[in-house]
C-alpha positions in Angstrom: 187.1 136.1 89.2 186.8 139.5 90.8 186.1 142.2 88.2 188.2 144.7 90.2 190.9 142.2 91.2 191.7 141.0 87.8 192.5 144.4 86.4 196.2 145.1 86.0 197.7 148.1 87.7 199.8 150.2 85.3 203.0 151.5 86.9 203.9 155.0 85.6 207.5 156.1 84.8 209.4 157.2 87.8 207.7 154.8 90.2 209.5 151.7 91.6 207.5 148.8 92.8 208.9 145.9 94.8 207.7 142.8 96.5 209.6 141.7 99.7 208.0 138.6 101.0 204.4 139.6 101.8 205.0 143.4 101.7 204.4 145.4 98.5 206.4 148.7 98.3 205.8 151.6 95.9 208.3 154.4 95.8 207.9 157.6 93.7 208.3 161.4 93.7 205.7 161.9 96.5 207.1 159.3 98.9 207.1 155.6 99.8 204.0 153.5 100.6 204.2 149.9 102.0 201.2 147.6 101.9 201.0 144.1 103.5 199.4 141.4 101.4 196.6 139.3 103.0 196.9 135.5 103.0 195.8 133.7 99.8 196.6 136.6 97.5 199.6 136.5 95.2 201.1 139.6 93.4 203.2 139.4 90.2 205.2 142.4 89.0 205.8 142.4 85.2 207.4 145.1 83.2 205.1 148.1 83.7 202.2 146.4 85.5 201.2 144.7 88.7 198.7 141.9 88.7 197.0 140.4 91.8 195.6 136.8 91.8 194.0 134.5 94.3 194.5 130.8 95.1 190.9 129.6 95.5 187.3 130.8 94.9 186.1 131.1 98.5 184.0 134.2 99.3 186.6 135.6 101.6 189.4 135.1 99.0 187.2 136.9 96.4 186.7 139.9 98.7 190.4 140.1 99.6 191.3 139.9 95.9 189.5 143.1 95.0 190.5 144.8 98.2 194.2 144.0 97.6 194.1 145.3 94.1 192.5 148.5 95.2 195.0 149.0 98.0 197.9 148.5 95.6 196.4 150.9 93.0 196.0 153.5 95.8 199.6 153.0 96.8 200.8 153.5 93.2 198.6 156.6 92.7 199.7 158.0 96.1 203.4 158.0 95.2 202.7 159.7 91.9 199.9 162.2 92.5 199.4 162.0 96.3 196.1 162.1 98.2 194.4 165.1 99.9 191.4 165.9 102.1 190.1 169.4 102.7 188.5 170.5 105.9 186.6 173.7 106.7 186.3 175.4 110.0 183.0 177.2 110.6 182.1 179.3 113.7 182.8 182.8 115.0 186.3 183.0 116.4 187.2 179.5 115.2 190.6 179.4 113.3 193.7 177.4 112.6 197.3 178.2 112.3 200.2 176.0 111.0 203.5 176.2 113.0 206.1 173.7 111.8 204.8 170.2 112.3 201.9 171.4 114.5 198.5 172.9 113.9 197.2 175.3 116.5 193.4 175.5 116.5 191.1 177.9 118.4 187.8 176.0 118.5 185.8 177.8 121.2 187.4 175.9 124.1 189.0 177.7 127.1 192.4 176.6 125.7 194.0 176.4 122.2 194.2 172.9 120.8 197.5 171.7 119.4 197.5 168.9 116.9 200.9 167.3 116.0 201.1 166.2 112.4 202.6 162.7 111.9 205.6 162.1 109.7 204.7 161.6 106.0 201.7 164.0 106.1 201.6 167.7 105.2 199.0 170.0 106.6 198.4 173.5 105.1 196.1 176.2 106.5 194.5 178.7 104.1 192.6 181.8 105.3 192.6 180.5 108.9 189.5 178.4 108.1 190.5 175.9 105.5 192.8 173.0 106.2 194.3 170.8 103.5 195.8 167.4 104.5 198.1 165.8 101.9 200.3 162.7 101.7 201.2 159.6 99.8 199.3 157.1 102.0 195.5 157.3 101.5 194.7 155.6 104.8 197.0 157.9 106.8 195.6 161.1 105.0 192.1 160.0 105.9 193.0 159.1 109.4 194.7 162.5 110.1 191.7 164.4 108.6 189.3 162.4 110.8 191.4 163.1 113.9 191.4 166.9 113.1 187.6 166.8 112.5 187.0 165.0 115.8 188.7 167.9 117.7 185.4 169.8 117.2 182.7 167.9 115.3 180.0 170.0 113.5 177.2 171.0 115.8 173.8 169.6 114.8 171.9 172.8 115.6 174.2 175.7 114.4 176.7 173.9 112.2 179.8 175.2 114.0 182.9 173.1 114.1 185.2 171.3 111.6 183.7 169.5 108.6 184.9 168.0 105.4 184.7 170.3 102.4 182.1 168.2 100.6 180.2 167.3 103.8 176.6 168.5 104.0 174.9 168.8 107.3 171.2 168.6 108.0 170.7 171.1 110.8 168.1 170.3 113.4 165.3 172.7 114.4 165.9 174.5 117.7 163.4 175.3 120.5 161.6 178.0 118.5 160.7 175.5 115.8 159.4 172.8 118.1 156.6 174.8 119.7 153.0 174.1 119.0 
């Protein structure tokens, strides 16, 4: 049995969990998250906990068992605490500004870049160089953060661009360091 998959998921007070066919739904103070269940995995909702189980012991069923349990736990945590990713903008003249459901970015291009924030995600801009992406769905938060980062990926030589807060870059040596 999967060591991750067999662990029960505790459902905190104020969170409603439901199973509608093959779709698990968690609703809480931060929002609503739906998660489709893969084939071969069954979910049982008891008072205060959710347990995932599998039908057979094939390798793919074992892998899906642990994955499903982790996805359901992320959904429950997302509707109670929420998920967030922080991005930093580095570069002279690079900045961001939040306007309604859009983020306007000056990233060294000849035109400003406008990023539309999808529904269910909240983007905050601090000090023009720090972007915080928050939401209830962990996958959607990570996807939006990755899309913002891809607007101007960090440069390998100078480090300019948008990077994750905890991302460390190994800068390459320029022309001056390559001489012999």
